[in-house]
VOPAGU-2260 file (C-alpha; in pm, 1 decimal, decimal comma):
REM VOPAGU-2260
SITE   aa  ch    i         X         Y         Z
SITE  MET   A    0   -3912,5   -8981,8  -13778,3
SITE  LYS   A    1   -3982,2   -9098,4  -13403,7
SITE  GLN   A    2   -4200,6   -8876,2  -13274,4
SITE  SER   A    3   -4088,6   -8785,8  -12857,7
SITE  PRO   A    4   -4373,1   -8798,6  -12665,1
SITE  PRO   A    5   -4516,8   -8516,0  -12511,4
SITE  GLU   A    6   -4358,2   -8360,1  -12191,6
SITE  GLN   A    7   -4450,4   -8458,8  -11863,4
SITE  ASN   A    8   -4603,1   -8209,8  -11640,0
SITE  ALA   A    9   -4543,7   -7920,3  -11863,1
SITE  THR   A   10   -4692,8   -7614,7  -11703,9
SITE  THR   A   11   -4979,7   -7402,8  -11855,9
SITE  VAL   A   12   -5069,5   -7022,4  -11787,4
SITE  ARG   A   13   -5351,1   -6877,7  -11852,8
SITE  ARG   A   14   -5555,7   -6596,3  -11775,7
SITE  ALA   A   15   -5803,1   -6661,9  -11484,2
SITE  THR   A   16   -6160,2   -6593,5  -11569,1
SITE  ARG   A   17   -6495,2   -6612,5  -11288,6
SITE  ALA   A   18   -6528,5   -7003,5  -11436,8
SITE  ASP   A   19   -6201,1   -7066,2  -11174,3
SITE  ALA   A   20   -6346,4   -6963,7  -10895,1
SITE  GLU   A   21   -6283,8   -7222,7  -10686,4
SITE  GLU   A   22   -5907,6   -7265,9  -10789,4
SITE  LEU   A   23   -5874,4   -6937,2  -10693,1
SITE  LEU   A   24   -5965,9   -6885,0  -10378,1
SITE  THR   A   25   -5805,7   -7235,3  -10280,5
SITE  LEU   A   26   -5491,1   -7080,6  -10342,9
SITE  ILE   A   27   -5498,3   -6792,7  -10224,4
SITE  ASP   A   28   -5624,0   -6986,1   -9931,7
SITE  ALA   A   29   -5292,8   -7146,2   -9967,4
SITE  LEU   A   30   -5126,8   -6906,5   -9959,8
SITE  ALA   A   31   -5291,8   -6696,3   -9673,4
SITE  ALA   A   32   -5188,9   -7086,1   -9478,9
SITE  TYR   A   33   -4805,2   -7002,0   -9600,3
SITE  GLU   A   34   -4767,2   -6657,1   -9507,9
SITE  LYS   A   35   -4975,8   -6807,0   -9154,4
SITE  LEU   A   36   -5207,7   -6502,7   -9256,2
SITE  GLU   A   37   -5612,3   -6505,5   -9208,2
SITE  PRO   A   38   -5684,0   -6620,1   -9537,9
SITE  PRO   A   39   -6045,5   -6443,5   -9673,2
SITE  ASP   A   40   -6353,9   -6405,7   -9569,1
SITE  ALA   A   41   -6628,1   -6405,4   -9745,8
SITE  ALA   A   42   -6677,5   -6091,8   -9849,0
SITE  ALA   A   43   -6354,1   -6067,4   -9915,0
SITE  LYS   A   44   -6369,3   -6357,0  -10164,9
SITE  GLU   A   45   -6651,4   -6242,7  -10270,6
SITE  ARG   A   46   -6480,7   -5855,8  -10384,6
SITE  LEU   A   47   -6190,6   -5986,2  -10582,0
SITE  LEU   A   48   -6390,8   -6206,6  -10755,2
SITE  THR   A   49   -6612,3   -5954,4  -10905,1
SITE  ASP   A   50   -6279,8   -5703,5  -10930,5
SITE  MET   A   51   -6151,0   -5978,5  -11137,7
SITE  SER   A   52   -6411,7   -5969,3  -11366,9
SITE  GLY   A   53   -6630,5   -5696,8  -11334,9
SITE  ASP   A   54   -6711,9   -5439,2  -11560,2
SITE  ARG   A   55   -6417,4   -5215,7  -11492,3
SITE  PRO   A   56   -6143,2   -5465,0  -11366,6
SITE  ARG   A   57   -5891,9   -5390,8  -11069,8
SITE  PHE   A   58   -5697,8   -5644,1  -11143,7
SITE  GLU   A   59   -5594,4   -5920,4  -11363,0
SITE  ALA   A   60   -5499,6   -6290,5  -11239,4
SITE  PHE   A   61   -5311,4   -6565,3  -11448,1
SITE  LEU   A   62   -5367,0   -6936,5  -11332,4
SITE  ALA   A   63   -5069,5   -7185,5  -11377,4
SITE  GLU   A   64   -5193,1   -7531,3  -11462,8
SITE  VAL   A   65   -4968,5   -7865,5  -11466,0
SITE  ASP   A   66   -5207,4   -8160,3  -11675,1
SITE  GLY   A   67   -5512,7   -7927,5  -11662,8
SITE  ARG   A   68   -5482,6   -7879,7  -11241,4
SITE  ALA   A   69   -5355,5   -7532,1  -11103,0
SITE  VAL   A   70   -5134,3   -7533,4  -10853,4
SITE  GLY   A   71   -4995,9   -7186,9  -10921,5
SITE  TYR   A   72   -5124,6   -6804,2  -10919,4
SITE  ALA   A   73   -5033,8   -6424,4  -10994,0
SITE  PHE   A   74   -5238,1   -6108,1  -10948,8
SITE  VAL   A   75   -5065,1   -5825,2  -11172,9
SITE  LEU   A   76   -5203,5   -5465,1  -11201,8
SITE  GLU   A   77   -5070,3   -5161,6  -11407,2
SITE  THR   A   78   -4916,3   -4899,1  -11230,1
SITE  TYR   A   79   -4721,7   -4560,8  -11419,6
SITE  SER   A   80   -4397,8   -4462,0  -11391,5
SITE  SER   A   81   -4372,1   -4065,1  -11455,3
SITE  PHE   A   82   -3979,8   -4103,4  -11504,1
SITE  LEU   A   83   -4027,7   -4380,5  -11751,4
SITE  ALA   A   84   -4305,0   -4224,0  -11923,7
SITE  MET   A   85   -4444,5   -4655,7  -11916,9
SITE  PRO   A   86   -4627,8   -4841,0  -11740,4
SITE  THR   A   87   -4502,0   -5059,5  -11438,7
SITE  LEU   A   88   -4675,7   -5414,3  -11439,0
SITE  TYR   A   89   -4754,2   -5474,7  -11065,7
SITE  LEU   A   90   -4736,3   -5859,4  -10930,7
SITE  GLU   A   91   -4949,8   -5822,3  -10651,0
SITE  ASP   A   92   -4924,2   -6165,2  -10598,1
SITE  ILE   A   93   -4740,3   -6490,8  -10713,0
SITE  PHE   A   94   -4773,3   -6863,9  -10505,2
SITE  VAL   A   95   -4700,8   -7186,3  -10644,4
SITE  LEU   A   96   -4861,6   -7468,0  -10397,9
SITE  PRO   A   97   -4546,9   -7650,4  -10206,6
SITE  GLU   A   98   -4568,6   -8001,8  -10343,0
SITE  TRP   A   99   -4463,9   -7844,6  -10718,6
SITE  ARG   A  100   -4174,9   -7676,6  -10624,5
SITE  SER   A  101   -3818,4   -7726,2  -10790,3
SITE  ARG   A  102   -4073,1   -7834,1  -11066,2
SITE  LYS   A  103   -4014,3   -7552,1  -11282,7
SITE  VAL   A  104   -4338,0   -7462,5  -11180,9
SITE  GLY   A  105   -4280,1   -7084,8  -11061,4
SITE  PHE   A  106   -4015,3   -6995,7  -11304,9
SITE  THR   A  107   -4289,0   -7096,4  -11573,5
SITE  LEU   A  108   -4483,6   -6865,2  -11364,1
SITE  PHE   A  109   -4334,1   -6555,1  -11343,6
SITE  ALA   A  110   -4185,6   -6594,4  -11670,9
SITE  ALA   A  111   -4506,6   -6506,6  -11855,0
SITE  MET   A  112   -4560,8   -6240,3  -11624,5
SITE  ALA   A  113   -4238,4   -6090,5  -11690,5
SITE  ALA   A  114   -4352,8   -6187,7  -12079,4
SITE  GLU   A  115   -4645,1   -6015,2  -12039,5
SITE  ALA   A  116   -4512,8   -5722,6  -11904,7
SITE  TYR   A  117   -4316,4   -5631,7  -12225,2
SITE  ARG   A  118   -4586,2   -5751,7  -12418,2
SITE  ARG   A  119   -4804,2   -5470,8  -12282,6
SITE  GLY   A  120   -4523,4   -5256,4  -12295,9
SITE  CYS   A  121   -4388,0   -5186,1  -11946,1
SITE  GLY   A  122   -4113,9   -5047,7  -11891,6
SITE  ARG   A  123   -4001,4   -5270,6  -11563,8
SITE  MET   A  124   -4129,2   -5486,3  -11318,4
SITE  GLU   A  125   -4232,1   -5476,7  -10971,0
SITE  TRP   A  126   -4320,5   -5680,6  -10677,2
SITE  THR   A  127   -4222,0   -5682,9  -10338,8
SITE  VAL   A  128   -4120,1   -5993,6  -10098,0
SITE  LEU   A  129   -4217,4   -6101,5   -9725,7
SITE  ASP   A  130   -3822,8   -6022,6   -9555,9
SITE  TRP   A  131   -3898,3   -6340,1   -9376,0
SITE  ASN   A  132   -3881,7   -6584,4   -9711,5
SITE  ARG   A  133   -3602,7   -6648,1   -9861,9
SITE  LEU   A  134   -3657,7   -6872,5  -10115,5
SITE  ALA   A  135   -3849,8   -6682,5  -10284,9
SITE  ILE   A  136   -3543,2   -6391,5  -10160,3
SITE  ASP   A  137   -3323,7   -6580,8  -10361,3
SITE  PHE   A  138   -3527,7   -6771,9  -10639,4
SITE  TYR   A  139   -3615,0   -6374,4  -10739,8
SITE  GLU   A  140   -3203,8   -6300,8  -10683,7
SITE  ARG   A  141   -3152,1   -6612,4  -10894,7
SITE  LEU   A  142   -3329,3   -6455,7  -11173,6
SITE  GLY   A  143   -3125,6   -6096,2  -11188,9
SITE  ALA   A  144   -3386,8   -5932,9  -11007,4
SITE  GLN   A  145   -3255,6   -5622,8  -10819,9
SITE  HIS   A  146   -3354,3   -5588,4  -10459,6
SITE  LEU   A  147   -3401,7   -5150,0  -10451,8
SITE  LYS   A  148   -3231,3   -5100,4  -10047,7
SITE  GLU   A  149   -3302,9   -4750,4  -10124,9
SITE  TRP   A  150   -3659,9   -4769,8  -10122,6
SITE  HIS   A  151   -3895,1   -4787,7   -9819,3
SITE  TYR   A  152   -4221,9   -4967,5   -9903,9
SITE  TYR   A  153   -4568,8   -4825,2   -9665,4
SITE  ARG   A  154   -4886,8   -4849,9   -9647,5
SITE  LEU   A  155   -5165,6   -4603,5   -9543,8
SITE  GLY   A  156   -5483,9   -4892,7   -9422,5
SITE  ARG   A  157   -5849,6   -4862,9   -9448,5
SITE  GLU   A  158   -5900,3   -4705,2   -9094,8
SITE  ALA   A  159   -5594,1   -4383,5   -9160,0
SITE  LEU   A  160   -5808,6   -4400,5   -9523,9
SITE  ARG   A  161   -6056,8   -4325,3   -9379,0
SITE  SER   A  162   -5972,2   -4060,4   -9169,3
SITE  PHE   A  163   -5880,3   -3875,0   -9516,2
SITE  ALA   A  164   -6253,9   -3900,6   -9659,0
SITE  ASP   A  165   -6389,5   -3806,7   -9358,7
SITE  PRO   A  166   -6184,5   -3582,6   -9155,0
SITE  THR   A  167   -6496,9   -3512,9   -8897,6
């Protein structure tokens, strides 16, 4: 019986470790460039790695690899829904290098995160999308994701938080 040749450019997804720092930080810089933002500075990059792999990790990172090369990543963390009484997997970042899009890498990475949410017993997975990122919006809508129009996303920045911690 003739065996089929291995699938070319098959994407694998795995949890990132501190040993993946260089590849992960390169991908984070690429996301910053794509979103036209300043990339994290050296101190922020060190905090990212510590917060991912320290004694009390604050988030988990996953790498999408094709032929052993990291071409995308996702950051996830759990929140908790008081009404579902179940955790929610929050997808903080999901990014695939532009030259690897339209090759199902993004779908494979997203599907792996959805499967991770299910494996953990999460009641849902949530994320945000920049309003100008039509490619991402169309991708999520094709997958059946719902845009929650009734919710407004708010943020207190570091300086505003400081006013609560030190009101003087």
